[in-house]
Steps between C-alpha positions, in 0.01 A plus 500: 500500500680518835362660813661477844711201395207301361466425128160520328419375150212723397448330166670249273577572137461272200780240515718419199381138484275248678795327668537799732336441840381862512237410236266392779535838673454690173169323434371611843537873424165679515427798274198702607356792305280737700285752312407844638725490806487796742867589546495767768495436873462873558131537420548573129255345255776427248468171320738296289343327201700177545743386768710187447606292802749210494465281807318783678763766426396793278738513203330722240211738447333588172286786380266390222401740223254460217615565144192712441501713817856547630852452372799335664630851567202552731605194700859627524386841625264334745785296654750787502262761639235321704656168609773631731690258730412730791169670568560872424283614793609266780846401362421138594623231258256323270594129538392390150687789335822487703798287398 
């Protein structure tokens, strides 16, 4: 990533072989999984079941559903209808749901 002329490596990906010097950087990546994360800064009580962070940067969110109670279609509707990138009332962006 480049910002204002400076280059940032936010994470390192799995190298092709061990002879590559980036192996050391790849092994230092940190994956953190946070359960029940409040996603709204706008006073909403909305929660994400799981949020995945790589080196402190949120990269994915997951909505968990039980086979006995809800289907995957419920999760899709929940994301499409209730997990908007902007708060519908205040129009402020939701950081964990915005690209």
